[in-house]
C-alpha positions in Angstrom: 123.2 -5.4 -6.6 123.0 -8.1 -4.0 119.3 -9.0 -3.0 118.5 -10.2 0.4 116.5 -13.3 1.1 113.4 -11.2 2.0 113.6 -9.3 -1.3 113.8 -12.5 -3.2 110.7 -13.8 -1.5 108.7 -10.6 -2.3 109.8 -10.7 -5.9 108.7 -14.3 -6.2 105.2 -13.4 -4.7 104.7 -10.5 -7.2 105.7 -12.8 -10.1 103.2 -15.4 -9.0 100.4 -12.9 -8.7 101.1 -11.6 -12.2 101.2 -15.2 -13.6 97.8 -15.9 -12.0 96.3 -12.8 -13.4 97.5 -13.7 -16.9 96.4 -17.3 -16.7 93.0 -17.0 -15.1 89.8 -16.4 -17.3 89.2 -12.7 -17.6 85.4 -13.1 -17.2 85.7 -13.9 -13.5 87.0 -10.5 -12.8 84.5 -8.9 -15.0 81.7 -10.6 -13.0 83.3 -9.5 -9.7 83.8 -6.0 -10.8 80.5 -5.5 -12.8 78.2 -7.9 -11.0 75.6 -5.2 -10.1 74.8 -4.8 -13.8 73.7 -8.5 -14.1 70.8 -8.5 -11.6 67.7 -6.3 -11.3 65.3 -6.4 -8.4 61.9 -4.8 -8.5 60.8 -2.0 -6.1 57.8 -2.7 -3.9 54.8 -3.4 -6.1 51.0 -3.4 -5.7 48.8 -6.4 -6.0 47.2 -6.7 -9.5 45.7 -10.2 -9.4 48.5 -11.7 -11.6 51.9 -13.3 -10.8 54.7 -10.7 -10.5 58.3 -11.5 -11.3 60.3 -9.5 -8.7 63.8 -10.0 -10.0 65.8 -11.0 -13.1 69.4 -11.5 -14.3 70.3 -9.4 -17.3 72.6 -10.5 -20.1 76.0 -8.8 -19.8 76.6 -6.1 -22.4 80.2 -7.4 -23.1 81.3 -10.9 -22.5 80.0 -14.4 -22.7 76.3 -15.2 -22.6 74.7 -16.6 -19.4 73.4 -20.1 -19.3 69.6 -19.8 -18.5 69.6 -23.2 -17.0 72.0 -22.1 -14.3 69.7 -19.2 -13.3 67.3 -19.7 -10.4 65.0 -17.1 -8.7 63.2 -18.2 -5.6 60.6 -16.5 -3.3 60.0 -17.0 0.4 57.1 -15.2 2.1 58.1 -13.6 5.4 55.3 -14.1 7.9 54.3 -11.7 10.7 56.6 -13.6 13.2 59.6 -13.0 11.0 59.9 -16.5 9.7 60.1 -17.4 6.1 57.9 -19.9 4.3 59.2 -22.6 2.0 61.0 -21.5 -1.1 58.9 -21.4 -4.3 60.0 -20.7 -7.8 56.6 -19.4 -9.1 56.3 -15.6 -9.0 53.9 -14.7 -6.2 50.4 -13.2 -6.6 49.1 -12.4 -3.1 50.1 -9.3 -1.2 52.9 -9.9 1.4 56.6 -9.4 2.1 58.8 -11.8 0.1 62.5 -12.6 0.3 63.6 -12.8 -3.3 66.8 -14.7 -4.0 68.7 -14.8 -7.3 71.2 -17.6 -7.9 73.7 -18.3 -10.7 75.5 -21.6 -10.4 78.6 -20.5 -12.3 80.2 -21.9 -15.5 83.5 -21.8 -17.3 83.0 -18.1 -17.9 81.5 -16.9 -14.6 81.7 -17.9 -11.0 78.6 -18.8 -8.9 76.6 -15.9 -7.6 73.8 -15.4 -5.1 71.9 -12.2 -3.9 68.7 -11.7 -1.9 66.3 -8.8 -1.3 63.1 -8.2 0.6 60.3 -6.9 -1.7 56.7 -6.1 -0.7 53.6 -6.8 -2.7 51.2 -4.2 -1.3 47.4 -4.5 -1.1 45.3 -2.3 -3.4 44.3 0.8 -1.6 40.6 1.6 -1.7 39.2 5.1 -1.4 36.1 5.7 0.7 34.9 8.0 -2.1 34.9 5.1 -4.6 32.1 3.1 -2.8 29.2 2.2 -4.9 25.9 0.2 -4.6 24.1 -2.2 -7.0 21.2 0.2 -7.3 20.3 3.6 -6.0 20.3 3.8 -2.2 16.7 5.0 -1.8 13.9 4.7 0.7 10.4 6.0 1.1 9.9 8.8 3.6 9.3 7.3 7.1 9.9 10.4 9.3 13.4 9.1 10.5 17.0 9.1 9.3 17.2 5.3 9.7 18.4 3.2 6.7 16.1 0.3 6.4 17.2 -3.2 5.3 17.5 -3.5 1.6 18.2 0.2 1.0 21.9 -0.5 0.6 22.3 -3.4 -1.8 25.5 -4.8 -3.2 27.9 -2.5 -1.5 31.3 -2.5 -3.3 34.2 -0.3 -4.3 35.2 0.5 -7.8 38.9 -0.2 -6.9 38.2 -3.9 -6.4 39.4 -6.0 -9.4 36.5 -7.6 -11.3 37.9 -11.1 -10.8 37.8 -10.5 -7.0 34.3 -9.1 -6.6 32.8 -12.3 -5.3 35.6 -12.8 -2.8 35.6 -9.3 -1.3 32.9 -8.3 1.1 32.2 -5.0 2.9 30.2 -4.6 6.2 29.5 -1.7 8.5 28.3 -1.2 12.1 25.6 1.4 11.5 24.2 3.7 8.9 21.9 6.7 8.7 20.7 9.5 6.4 22.0 13.0 7.1 18.4 14.3 6.8 15.0 12.7 7.3 13.3 14.9 4.6 12.8 14.4 0.9 14.2 17.7 -0.1 16.7 18.9 2.6 18.6 22.1 2.4 21.8 20.2 1.6 22.1 17.1 -0.5 21.1 14.1 1.4 23.7 11.4 2.0 24.1 8.1 3.8 26.9 7.7 6.4 28.3 4.2 6.9 30.2 3.9 10.1 33.1 1.4 10.7 33.2 -0.1 7.2 35.4 -3.2 7.1 36.6 -5.7 4.5 36.2 -9.4 4.7 36.1 -12.4 2.3 38.6 -14.8 0.8 40.5 -11.9 -0.8 39.7 -9.2 1.7 43.3 -9.0 2.8 44.3 -8.1 -0.8 42.8 -4.7 -0.3 43.2 -1.9 2.2 40.9 1.0 3.0 42.4 4.5 3.1 40.7 6.8 5.6 39.0 9.9 4.2 40.6 12.9 5.8 37.3 14.8 5.4 35.4 12.3 7.5 35.9 11.2 11.2 38.3 8.4 10.6 41.1 9.7 12.9 41.4 9.3 16.6 41.1 12.9 17.9 43.6 12.2 20.7 46.2 10.0 19.1 45.8 11.5 15.7 46.4 8.0 14.3 44.4 6.8 11.3 42.2 3.8 12.0 43.3 1.3 9.3 40.9 -1.4 10.3 37.7 0.5 9.5 36.7 3.7 7.8 33.6 6.0 7.6 32.0 6.0 4.2 29.7 8.6 2.6 27.2 7.3 0.1 24.8 9.1 -2.2 21.3 8.6 -0.7 17.8 9.6 -1.6 14.4 9.7 0.2 11.3 9.7 -2.0 7.9 11.1 -1.0 5.5 8.8 0.8 2.4 7.9 -1.3 -0.9 8.8 0.3 -4.0 7.0 -0.8 -6.9 9.3 -1.8 -10.5 8.3 -0.8 -12.9 9.5 -3.4 -16.5 8.8 -2.4 -19.3 9.3 -5.0 -23.0 8.7 -5.0 -25.7 7.1 -7.0 -27.7 9.5 -9.3 -30.5 9.6 -11.8 -29.4 9.9 -15.4 -28.8 13.5 -16.5 -26.8 13.0 -19.7 -23.6 14.1 -17.9 -20.7 11.8 -16.8 -19.8 14.1 -13.9 -20.8 13.6 -10.3 -23.4 15.7 -8.7 -22.0 15.2 -5.3 -18.8 13.6 -3.9 -16.4 13.6 -0.9 -12.6 13.6 -1.2 -10.3 12.7 1.7 -7.0 10.8 2.3 -6.1 7.5 4.0 -5.0 8.6 7.5 -2.9 5.3 7.8 -0.6 6.6 5.1 0.5 9.6 7.1 3.4 9.3 9.7 2.2 9.4 13.3 2.3 12.9 14.7 2.0 14.6 11.2 -1.2 15.8 9.6 -2.2 16.8 6.1 -5.3 18.2 4.3 -6.9 18.0 0.9 -8.1 20.8 -1.3 -9.8 21.0 -4.7 -9.9 23.6 -7.4 -12.4 24.4 -10.2 -10.6 21.9 -12.3 -11.7 19.0 -10.1 -14.4 17.2 -12.0 -14.7 13.6 -11.0 -16.5 11.3 -13.4 -18.3 8.0 -13.7 -16.9 5.4 -16.0 -13.3 4.1 -16.6 -9.8 5.5 -16.2 -9.7 6.7 -19.8 -13.4 7.1 -20.6 -16.1 9.2 -19.1 -19.5 7.4 -19.3 -22.8 9.2 -18.9 -25.1 6.2 -19.6 -27.1 4.2 -17.1 -25.0 1.5 -15.4 -22.7 0.8 -12.5 -19.3 2.5 -12.4 -16.3 3.5 -10.4 -15.8 7.2 -10.1 -12.5 8.8 -11.1 -10.6 12.1 -10.8 -7.3 13.2 -12.3 -6.7 16.8 -11.6 -7.8 19.8 -9.6 -6.9 18.4 -6.1 -3.8 18.6 -3.9 -2.6 17.8 -0.4 -1.1 20.3 1.9 0.7 20.2 5.3 -0.8 21.1 8.6 1.2 22.4 11.5 4.9 21.6 11.0 4.2 18.8 8.5 6.4 19.2 5.4 4.1 18.4 2.5 7.1 17.7 0.2 7.5 14.4 2.1 4.1 13.2 0.7 2.6 12.6 -2.7 -0.7 11.4 -4.0 -0.6 7.6 -4.5 -2.2 7.4 -7.9 -3.2 9.7 -10.7 -6.0 9.4 -11.6 -7.6 8.3 -8.4 -10.5 5.9 -8.2 -13.2 5.1 -5.7 -13.2 1.9 -3.8 -16.9 1.2 -4.5 -19.0 1.4 -7.7 -22.0 3.7 -8.0 -25.1 3.5 -10.1 -26.7 5.8 -12.7 -30.4 4.9 -12.9 -32.8 5.8 -15.7 -34.8 9.0 -15.5 -38.6 8.7 -15.8 -40.2 10.2 -18.9 -43.8 10.4 -20.1 -44.6 9.9 -23.8 -48.0 11.2 -24.9 -49.3 10.3 -28.3 -50.7 12.9 -30.7 -54.1 12.2 -32.5 -53.6 10.9 -36.0 -56.0 10.0 -38.8 -56.3 8.9 -42.4 -58.9 8.2 -45.1 -59.7 4.6 -45.6 -57.2 3.0 -48.0 -54.5 5.6 -47.5 -51.1 4.7 -46.0 -50.6 5.3 -42.3 -49.1 8.7 -41.4 -46.2 8.8 -39.0 -47.3 8.4 -35.4 -46.0 11.4 -33.5 -45.8 12.1 -29.8 -44.6 14.6 -27.2 -42.2 13.8 -24.4 -42.3 15.1 -20.8 -39.4 14.6 -18.4 -40.7 13.6 -15.0 -38.7 15.2 -12.2 -40.5 13.2 -9.5 -41.4 14.9 -6.3 -41.0 18.3 -7.7 -44.0 17.7 -10.0 -42.2 19.5 -12.8 -42.2 18.4 -16.4 -40.0 19.6 -19.2 -40.6 18.9 -22.8 -38.1 16.8 -24.7 -35.2 14.5 -23.9 -31.9 15.6 -22.3 -29.1 16.9 -24.4 -29.0 15.4 -27.9 -30.6 12.1 -26.8 -33.2 10.5 -29.1 -35.4 7.5 -29.0 -35.0 4.5 -31.2 -38.0 2.6 -32.6 -41.5 3.9 -33.1 -45.1 3.9 -31.8 -47.5 1.2 -33.0 -51.3 1.2 -33.4 -53.8 -1.6 -33.2 -54.0 -3.5 -36.5 -56.9 -2.9 -38.8 -58.0 -0.9 -41.9 -61.7 -0.6 -41.4 -63.1 2.8 -40.6 -63.1 3.5 -36.9 -60.8 4.5 -34.0 -57.8 2.5 -32.9 -55.4 2.6 -29.9 -51.8 3.7 -30.1 -49.2 1.8 -28.0 -45.5 2.3 -27.1 -44.4 -0.1 -29.7 -40.6 -0.3 -30.1 -39.9 3.2 -28.8 -36.9 2.9 -26.4 -33.8 4.5 -24.9 -32.1 2.6 -22.0 -31.4 5.8 -20.2 -35.1 6.5 -19.7 -38.0 4.7 -18.0 -40.9 5.4 -20.4 -44.5 5.8 -19.2 -47.0 5.9 -22.1 -50.2 7.9 -21.8 -53.3 8.9 -23.9 -53.0 6.2 -26.5 -56.6 5.1 -26.5 -58.7 5.9 -29.6 -55.9 8.2 -30.8 -55.9 6.9 -34.4 -58.9 7.2 -36.7 -59.6 5.7 -40.1 -62.4 7.8 -41.9 -64.6 6.2 -44.5 -64.0 7.0 -48.1 -66.4 9.8 -49.4 -69.4 8.7 -51.6 -69.3 9.9 -55.3 -72.8 11.6 -56.5 -74.3 10.7 -60.0 -77.5 11.8 -62.3 -79.5 9.1 -64.1 -81.3 9.9 -67.5 -84.9 8.6 -67.9 -85.7 9.8 -71.5 -88.0 7.5 -73.4 -89.0 5.7 -70.3 -92.4 5.8 -68.5 -93.7 4.5 -65.3 -97.2 3.6 -64.3 -99.0 5.1 -61.4 -101.8 3.3 -59.6 -103.6 6.6 -59.1 -104.1 7.5 -62.7 -102.9 7.2 -66.2 -100.5 10.1 -66.0 -96.8 9.5 -66.8 -94.1 11.2 -64.8 -90.4 11.3 -64.7 -88.7 11.3 -61.3 -86.1 14.0 -61.3 -83.9 14.3 -58.2 -83.6 18.0 -57.3 -80.5 19.4 -55.9 -81.4 21.1 -52.6 -78.6 23.5 -53.0 -79.9 24.6 -56.4 -83.5 25.1 -55.0 -82.2 27.1 -52.1 -80.3 29.3 -54.6 -83.5 30.1 -56.6 -85.5 31.1 -53.5 -82.6 33.4 -52.6 -82.6 35.0 -56.0 -86.4 35.6 -55.8 -86.1 37.1 -52.3 -83.4 39.5 -53.3 -85.3 40.6 -56.4 -88.4 41.4 -54.4 -86.4 43.3 -51.9 -84.8 45.4 -54.7 -88.2 46.3 -56.2 -89.6 47.3 -52.8 -86.5 49.3 -52.1 -86.7 51.1 -55.4 -90.4 52.0 -55.0 -89.7 53.3 -51.5 -86.8 55.4 -52.8 -89.0 57.0 -55.6 -91.7 57.8 -53.1 -89.3 59.6 -50.8 -87.9 61.5 -53.7 -91.3 62.8 -54.7 -92.0 64.1 -51.3 
């Protein structure tokens, strides 16, 4: 078969191609045909505060190993105007769009290779429902829904990384409670309007609008990504109202309770336009003394009360918005318990000369002043300390009794009838009979001798009585006999 010139040229070309295929390294073709298996790019990722490797070259499953010194991964951040920043080899941390380029310089087994891809590091999305405060968002009732300064302290979001807390700030244009009352029908909340993020790492986070709150433009139906409305848990506590307990001075009556008082409230503690009142019950028993001790004794004390009183609303005033400031309550001033007058009257006492003194006794009369009424004895279980005294002396006669050391600081003692109220009687004389037998006395009137015998007048009187009775018996008998004979 005769070949043409053209046929010869085609055959030479095919032979050359086959020779090249046989002689060239087989790895080159493997790289060209399986190159997608050697590189792996990340999908878009979310900021996590750490460097993120966005691409890598994998070792081929079959074939020669790659030289790691010939691998290079670079990152260029694409700015808002579409330009790329300078290449860096460190994995990026901050959110943004990055052009990630993977290079392999090539070696005796593999040819050089380069591939790029845009990858986004997204900001962390923050939910409006995850907002928190440093402490409870609480205020004291003031009659409005206003949120006073200091109520919201340390506003933050639980989605912010702990390492970024000091570099992420939140602000809002206005805030208000959903109700002004302490106990509204629905749970009270605080609405923060136009919440925005700022701070050195503010751009690393993004607020997601809450579909249940007014974050969407009603006309364009486009979410407002620059600011959101946030709902916070909020609480209003009752406003304390100072109670005005007014007591009075009194005379000691052995009881720590007040005889009279007045109870009112401090009008300055009630919101303008509202009005409350105070009532007491049978359990209201204010006392003199201290917060934990009722004192009945003479002295100067505050007056206290701990139960049996309450406040109530007048008109449209909601009394749940108020509370008593303190319990127990105390008066502003101190009040005095003064001693009660008492009269001590000494009883007459006596003794025989030489005997020990008997106890000096007395009677007590309570003096009720202008009523001119007196009751015997002290109040309650009160007693006097000390005792009465008498004038010193042991000779027969009468002595005065004085108040001595008798005392009780709750009483002012007036002492009466102490003069000549103690008597010492002389000791009785002992009678005796003297014997004169064998003795004689001379009389100037004669030579007769006589013995002086002292007669007992009681015995003489007894003899006369016997003679008189005997005579009467004789006369009576004779008279009886005569009458019988008749």
